[in-house]
Steps between C-alpha positions, in 0.01 A plus 500: 500500500644841401550765764287815468672783317673773692333841507715813518404843625779748557748345742263230621480148358251232610328191372160530345332361811641793702338785308293610797811520715677690223222759490519531881874567488466743211229690689711501814811640328290765323314614810827522692654716231198731492490517880869586533499757217503868600296592193246330269651255250432444133459148364849527348653607833319224686611237247861615541483482880340154511665338200162402356409516134276774368215253451532357847511844665183606317319191632629555856414870507150431364438240768635712785298798382181294483556374851554849637870471598622765255352801324574687180634852544389794288750559216736795520423789268726670247680202342513403136274222380284271706616492864597161645268353758636522853399296808551521874437269793177575684622553856143588595372155393526391861585631846652375824458616860770547761425551873722610790355407842714693744476579870404864445366506143351288225576583137347349187612562144360383165753471215468410135695216337803726457508592869359852466288600802149600385328527840587497869333509838615554860349450844650572842526243782719462809639230726178489699281434194340156540491234232145562378556873480832455319339270245223756450763774452673279242172459311445875501849563365436244223165659416661845476771366267245329275286812490798718408589254223143482375494122539285233661634210713443264205743708291796405720703206368733441794545625856799503735505640851786570737451463875707539812606168650633169375297372202515132403464346155121475542472873563423465869647735763681261732666750732464872559614702797382843393124419490358287785210338316634482145662158520302236308291748300376353168569790265452288189153394616403855592623653174358211297147583612505804270791451259448203265863450398824336624615647831841472670623633836862585591694668777522878457880527522535236228271698271695817570815318394330384181390854419851638549646228275245561226427873520731665750859555597588130457357465146683220321698388807507120529591455871395748767410535865208728579481661845177640636640754745233641727327452831401154367813361332505232231708366215472304175726335244507498123709211360600474134236755406213327684333578829594225747197384699657204679344173614272658762521867404736588788792623285636831619358461851840542665343753734331213688845411640545691827876520434434743213308737734285603204177499698643751746732711287243774435530566875837668438313773311186512712707509823726780384469806730422715200178300441384517861123564516451437125264228377697184407408529137657851487813427697711369214435803282606736781819303572598467133444871454719585798770258379492680164584820690787322677347466851729255690217319686305450175810384312569244773138376491512456119830312526355269768201430275735434204713263712198284577370516143841387379492172695207344315607664173847349523354152547307533174792663317736220600242241391400653168804715406263744324587760244286757681328578831188717471407711800121530502226569754411825667854567624632496141382857474796581730750297300731803483575458873450121532697352208850594617450366855355178355800458270740551787308252713509235225875517434612289800252226418517463118773376268365750247257778579267527199374827364205635700237714330185660644159411360360726230139375511388639837184380671363352174774238497288211632192569294710528183675172586159338547394618156825358358426163660147499363640591158743206523201263520347657190833472316534133592139425409489676167845608381731206570565186288303301757210743498202548272425833335136508596269654759564449875417170673256452787594622852760291675754509780853554373748267675 
């Protein structure tokens, strides 16, 4: 029996029985090229980028256009002859939702398929806010983001939320010290009641690290340590370009070791004489400001804080040997007075002190990281060789 003839299309070659797979790969390479392009592409440009023949690219573009993944752009005026048709990826074909569930605030952001924020919402909470009230505040932040984006819950294709505490692979909060009744909360179940799409939950520091590696000061860095420097410290690792979750989600929780003194190090700032009588949440700003002016007591308090921060940081630096350490969290706003003391404190503990840079994303770091994680699910589902360029699947828990 003769083998089926080979079919060629551009750089791809398959047997006749694999035509459907060939079309899938052609569509995938074309949609990637259009998505990555900074301007609309003509058929000729798209064929050159993908290596497909003119006939194949026409078939692919027609199919993607009919399915709503791409759109034709109005021709430019003023040229000679008939203008070439140009196409762009429809980033507005779908949307994802990122959520940051913090101790003092909840942020929600809706982004399109290119990561552009199209709507956001914010609600205020505090450490005394009980679980039911915090969940209600989260729902209100989500509603505000959807309203600002002009979308309904059914328009969201994927959701990711960042929470304080240790988050396991099932999305459950297994340990949290900052909120007394937050442990064990079923965020996936609560969000799934209104959002009919895949939902994933991750630790907030991990999502902040992801945002910095994708969008911030660590863009393109393969190995990094992220420090959440604030009254509630935390850390996260990015290994070989990927966020490292760990077996149980406890990566970066070096602050749980009493020897690091992380859980008490904010006391160096709050106990400084210059902050006497100030609310704890305002103490750090006062001390950092005084240290910036050269006050000896404030400088000593900042150095004591940096000494403690360096212990846990050094353990992660020696383990990972990262290219970069990112200083994030609320105290990163005072990086001008904190970075040098931290570098000095790391030198006795590290074989090589990596470069340390302050975060550039501010308080939106976690919610942007959540949107990135939600987008990763969309990319894997639709825009990877293992995916299927089609509409989203039914709601599910993401492992």
